[in-house]
N, C-alpha and C positions, 0 to 999 in steps of 0.2 A: 208746639213751636219752641225752637231753642231760644235760651236767653241771649241777649245781646250784650257785646262787650266792646269797650272803646279800645282803639288801637294804643293809646297811650298806657292804658293798664296791661296790654299785651306785652310791651317791651318790658315793663318791670317784672311781669311774672316769668317771662321766659328766660331772662338773663340770671335768675337765682341759682344758687347752688343746688345740687341733687345729692343726696344721701348716698353714699358709697354703695349700699345694699339694696337701694331702690330699683325694682325690676318692672313694676307696673306703673305706668302713667294714670294719674288720677283722672277721673271723669271731669273735673272742672277744668283741667289742663287740656283735655280732649276737645272739650266744647269750645275753648279759646282757640285752639287750632283750626278747628272747623270754620269759626267766624274769620279768622285770619285768611283762609284760603278760599273760601266759597266764591263761586263766580255765577250769579244768577242771570246774567245777560248773555244770550247766545247770539254772537255776531254772525255765525254761520260758516260756510265753507270757504277755505282759503287755499287749498290744493285740490285739483281734479285729477282723474285718471287721465294719461295721455293718449286716450283712444277708448272707442266704446267696449272693447272686449277685455280691458284692462282694470285692475283695481288698486287703490292706494291705501297704505296702511302704516301704522306705527312711527309716529314722529318722534324725533330727538332734536332739540333746539340748542344752540349755542351761538356766542357772540365773537366777533373779531373786528376790532376798530369800531366803526359806525355801522356795520352791517351784521344782520342776524342771518343764521344759516339753519336749515332744516335738513336732516338727513331722514329719509323715509323709503318705505318699501313700495315696489310695484310688481304686482303679479300678472302675467301675461298667459297663463295657461301652463306654461312649461314649468314656472317656479317663480321664486322671489329674486329680484335683483335690488340693489340698494342705490338711490338716487339721491341728488342733492338739489336744493332751492335756496334763493337768498332773498332778503328783504330788509327794507329800511325802517319799517314801522310795525313789524309783527303781524300785519293785517294783510298786505298785498305782497304776493310772493310770485318769484320768477324762477322757473326751471333752469337749472345749471347743467344738468347731464347725469350720467351713470357713473358710480363710483366702484361698486362690485357687480360684475357682470357675468353672464354664463361663461363657463369654459368648455371645451372639447372633452377634458379628461379631469379626474381628481375625485376625491371624496365628497367635494361640494360643487360639482359640475353644473347642478341643475337648481341649487338653492343657495343663495347668499344673502341672507337678511340681517343687515348690520345696524349697531347702535354704538353711537360714539361713547368712548370711555374718559373718565376723569373730567367730566364737566364739572365746573366749579359748583359746589353743592350749597354754597351760602345762599339763604333766602334773600332775595333783592340784591345779590353780588354781582360778579362780573359775568358770569355765566360763560367764561372762556375755557376753552379746551386746555387742560394742563399737559405737558409733556413728561414723558419718562425715557431717559438716556437718549435725549434729543430726538425723540420720536413722538407722533400723535398715535393713538391708539384706538381700536374699534374691536369690539366683540361682535360675533354674528353666529346665527346657526344656519348649518348648511347641511346638504345631503346630495347624492348623485342621481336620485330618481326623480323624473319628472312628475308633475302634478300638484295638487294642492296639498302640501303638508305631508307627504308620504313618508314613512318610515323607511329607514332609520334617518334621524335628525340629531346632529351632534353640534357642540359649540367649538368654535374656531376663534383665532385671534388674528387681526391684521393690523398693518402699521404703515405710516409714511413719514418721511422727513420734510416733506412739503406741508406748508401751511395749508389746510383744507378750506381755502375760501374759493376755490374752483372744483370741478368734479375730476380730481387726480385719481390715478390708479393705485390703489392701495395694495401693498405686498402682503402675501397671506402666508403663516405659519404652514408648514407641509402636512401638518396631522391636527385632528381635533385635540384641544385642550381638556374636554370632557365629554364622554359619551356613555351610552347606556352598557358599554361593554367594559367599562372600567372596573378593576377588582373591588373598588370601595363604593360602587353604584349603591344608592339607597333605594328602599322599597317604593318610595313615592315618584321614583325616575326610572323604573325598570321596563317601560314599555316603549323604549328605543325612540322616544321623542322629546327632545330638550329644545325649548323655545326660546323666548326673549331673555336676554341677559343685561344687566346693568353694573358696571364695574366703577367703583368709587376708592378714593385714597382715604383711608382712616388713620390720620396722623397720631392718634392717641393709641392705635394699636390695641383696641379692645379685645380682639381675637389673638394677638400675639404676631399678627401679620401685617404688612402695609396696606394691602389691597383686599377688598372684599367684591365678590361678585354675586349678585342676587340674580336667580333665574328661576323660571317656572318649567316644569316638566310632567308627562304623563306617567302614571304607575299606580299600582296598588298591590298590596300583598295578597288580595283575595282574588285569586286567578279566576275563579268560575263565577264571581259576582259581576255580571254585565252592567249592573246598575251602577256600580262604582269603578269599574275598570278603567275608564278613560278620564277621570278627574285630573285636573291640574292644580300643582301647589306650588308655593315659592320657598326655595330653599337657598342655602349659602355655600359658596366655595371661597377659598382664601389663597393668597400668593404673595411672594415677596419680590416677583420679577415680571409679572404679567405673562409669562410663558408657561410656568410650571403651577398648577392648581391642584388643590385637594379639597374634598368635601369637608364641610365643618358642621358638625352636630349630626345626629341620627335622623332627626325628624325635621319636616319643613318648618319655617318660621312664622309662615302666614297661610292658612289654609281653612276651609270650611267643609262640613259633613257632606255636601253635595255639590256638583258643578265645578266650574273653573275659578280658581284664584290666580291671577296671572300679570304679566307684563309690570315689573316692578320699576319704580323710578324714585329717587332720593333726593330730598332737600333737608337742610338744617334750619330750623327756625328757633333762634336763641339756643338753649341747651336741649332741645327736643329734636330728635331725627324724624323725619315723616316719610313714609314709604307709601306712595300713591300706587294703586293697582286697580284692576277691573275685575268685577264677578261677573259669573253668567250662569244661567241654568240652575240657580239655587233653588232649594226647596221652597215651594210657595213664592218664588221670585222668577217670573219669566224675563226673557230678554238678557240685556248686559248692560252694566252701569259701573261707574267709577266711584272708587271709596278710598279710604287710607288707615294706615296703622301707625303708631307712634312708639318711639324707643328712647332710652336714655344711653344705651351702650351698643347698639346696633345688633344686637344679639336677641334680646327679649322684647317683644312686640305686644302693644296693647291694640287690639282691634277697634276701630270706631264703631259705635252701635247706633248712631243716628242717621240722618238723612243722606241720601246719596249726594256726592259732588256734582256728578253729571248722570242723567239717565235720558231716555228718549222721550221727547216732547215736541218735535218739529218734523215736518216733512221729510227733510234730508237726513234725519236721524231716527226716523221712526222704527225701524227694526232693532238696531244696536246703536249705542252711544257708550264708548268704551276706549281703553288703551290711552292712558294719561301721559302728557308731559305738561308739568304746571311750573311756572316762574312768576317773578315779580319784578317789574320794571318802571321805575318813576311812579310808585305808589300803586300801580295797576296790576292786578293779577291777571295772568293770561292762562287758561286751560285748554291746552290743544288736545284733540281726541280723535279717533277714528269714527266717522258717521257713516252709518249704513241705512239706506232706505228701503221701502218694501220691495223694491225691484231689484235688490241686491247691488245697486251701485254704491261704491265705496270710496270715500274720499277723506280728507282731513279737514276738521271744522275747529273753531276756537269758541270759548265762552270767556267772559271777562267779568271783573268786579264792578266796573262802572260801565255805563252804556256807551258804546262805540259805534252805534248804528247798526245796519245791516249789510252784510256782504251782497254783491251783485252776481256771485257766481252761482250757477245751479247745475245739477246734473242733467246730461242729455236726455231729452224727452223720447 
């Protein structure tokens, strides 16, 4: 059992100064982060698939005015499209429509899986989308081949000048900004599948650049080792304009010896950056589950070695409970995640730090 810490002590701890050379976050600080972000109460499903043959995945949540919005993915057999929902209370959501849809042509014709960029990273902050050059931005992974995540998958950028409080049509850059065919592709992403990306602004320019993209991809330098060939790991790219990106570091920043380490999402709690991610198919760890790592500089990450933040425990997430978006609002932590039951139904669920009751939504029987 982890030790308990009061929130008052958390505030004092997290706002202290950090030695310039400190790259590892101490275990005591990691335990306090865990206490600050844990959500032991599962409210249940909040977004269901819009049809029996469709699946819902990968939430990104932001706020505008008095309304919360969720960008999420819908898979319909052909591929991924990006949808939008709205809510007044973070528990009850209404579908607003499609934001990135299939097109007849293009490198991304059959796959457009989007994630809003520049969400306020302050823990308990506004969670508003920040503009750059008068536009809102979204990174997405795309591909032209129909099916469930077929290669190749590359990362693109989309933008809109309209406030995304309805399902507006986002404009897309004409070509990917990162792909497995780039000259600087790393060993851990050389299998032609780049997945979720999460873009933040780093005002301190720890990397020397204004923007950082964290993303997970498939790859391995051991071409004949089928056991490790399709592992996913999280690495970094950097940019000063959100259009031109280049890899940062030779190796991934968060990864594990076996299985998937994926779907990064970032918050800053005091002076500690927290990277929420999911793990799956690790050695001696079946299923999928949500965890976190911490950093003082956005470059060097210390992995949490304690209990999962979210794992399978209910009928609606019996097979997988993974892919985080975590926020704090009015003293309550909300942990949105993708829930998959034993019949492969897939939707968005939420767990909270205080008991909010139970959702009345259920997968179709």
